[in-house]
C-alpha positions in Angstrom: -15.4 -4.4 3.5 -18.7 -3.2 2.2 -20.0 -4.8 -1.0 -19.1 -3.6 -4.6 -21.8 -4.5 -7.1 -21.8 -4.4 -10.9 -23.0 -6.3 -13.9 -20.7 -8.5 -16.0 -20.3 -7.1 -19.5 -21.7 -10.5 -20.6 -25.0 -9.3 -18.9 -26.4 -12.9 -18.7 -23.7 -13.9 -16.2 -23.3 -13.9 -12.5 -22.9 -10.3 -11.3 -19.7 -8.7 -10.1 -20.1 -8.8 -6.4 -16.9 -8.3 -4.3 -16.9 -7.9 -0.5 -13.6 -9.1 0.8 -10.1 -7.9 0.9 -7.2 -10.0 2.2 -3.9 -8.4 3.2 -0.7 -10.5 3.2 2.0 -8.5 4.9 5.5 -9.3 3.8 7.5 -6.5 5.4 7.2 -3.5 7.7 4.4 -1.3 6.3 4.0 -3.2 3.1 2.3 -6.2 1.5 -0.2 -7.4 -1.0 -4.0 -6.7 -1.0 -6.0 -9.5 -2.7 -9.5 -8.6 -3.8 -11.3 -11.8 -4.4 -14.9 -13.1 -5.0 -15.2 -12.2 -8.6 -15.7 -14.7 -11.4 -17.6 -15.3 -14.6 -19.6 -18.4 -15.7 -18.7 -17.8 -19.3 -15.9 -20.4 -19.5 -16.4 -20.8 -23.2 -15.8 -17.2 -24.0 -12.8 -15.0 -23.5 -12.5 -13.6 -20.0 -13.8 -10.0 -19.6 -11.4 -7.4 -18.3 -11.8 -5.6 -15.0 -10.0 -2.2 -14.5 -9.7 -2.0 -10.8 -8.9 1.1 -8.8 -8.0 1.1 -5.1 -7.7 4.4 -3.3 -6.0 4.1 0.1 -5.4 6.4 3.0 -3.4 5.6 6.1 -5.4 6.9 9.1 -2.3 7.0 11.3 0.1 8.9 9.1 -2.2 10.6 6.5 -0.3 9.0 3.6 -2.5 8.3 0.6 -2.3 6.8 -2.8 -4.1 5.0 -5.7 -3.4 1.6 -7.1 -4.7 0.2 -10.4 -4.7 -3.1 -12.1 -6.4 -4.7 -15.2 -7.3 -8.3 -14.5 -9.0 -10.9 -16.8 -12.1 -12.2 -15.0 -12.9 -15.9 -15.5 -13.7 -18.6 -13.0 -12.4 -17.7 -9.5 -10.4 -14.6 -10.4 -8.7 -12.3 -7.9 -7.0 -8.9 -8.2 -3.6 -8.5 -6.4 -2.3 -5.0 -5.6 1.0 -4.1 -3.9 0.3 -1.7 -1.0 3.2 0.3 0.6 1.3 2.4 3.0 3.4 2.3 6.1 2.1 1.0 9.4 -1.4 1.9 10.7 -5.0 1.4 9.9 -5.4 1.9 6.1 -8.8 2.8 4.7 -9.4 1.4 1.2 -12.0 2.3 -1.4 -12.4 -0.1 -4.3 -14.1 0.5 -7.7 -13.9 -1.1 -11.1 -15.0 -0.9 -14.7 -15.7 -4.2 -16.3 -15.4 -4.4 -20.1 -15.5 -6.6 -23.1 -15.1 -5.8 -26.8 -18.6 -4.2 -27.0 -19.0 -2.0 -23.8 -17.8 -1.1 -20.3 -19.9 -1.2 -17.2 -18.8 0.6 -14.0 -19.3 -1.0 -10.5 -20.4 0.7 -7.3 -17.5 1.5 -4.9 -16.9 -0.2 -1.6 -14.8 0.6 1.5 -13.0 -1.2 4.2 -10.0 -1.0 6.5 -6.9 -3.2 6.6 -4.4 -3.1 9.5 -0.7 -2.8 8.5 2.1 -3.4 11.0 
């Protein structure tokens, strides 16, 4: 997967850098995509929220869709999304908007491919 980059809404924090997607298949054509590698060093403040969007397209069947999740980002956070794409190579495009009570900061988007049996 290419790298998504964005600032934490806490600004003086480690940046939002995500570059891996893990696929855990639990049935034919379906499973969970885990988007990891995001965290915040602000353990003494409330976690900021990340509104994640994952657009997917099955290159074999042409099926497509969008998955969304809002996840609190703290130490070692991950976003889990349920993918029901059918079998084939599935192209994914991830983007996010990270926010706290004061403002929201969008990230760049990144792409990759997962293979679904």
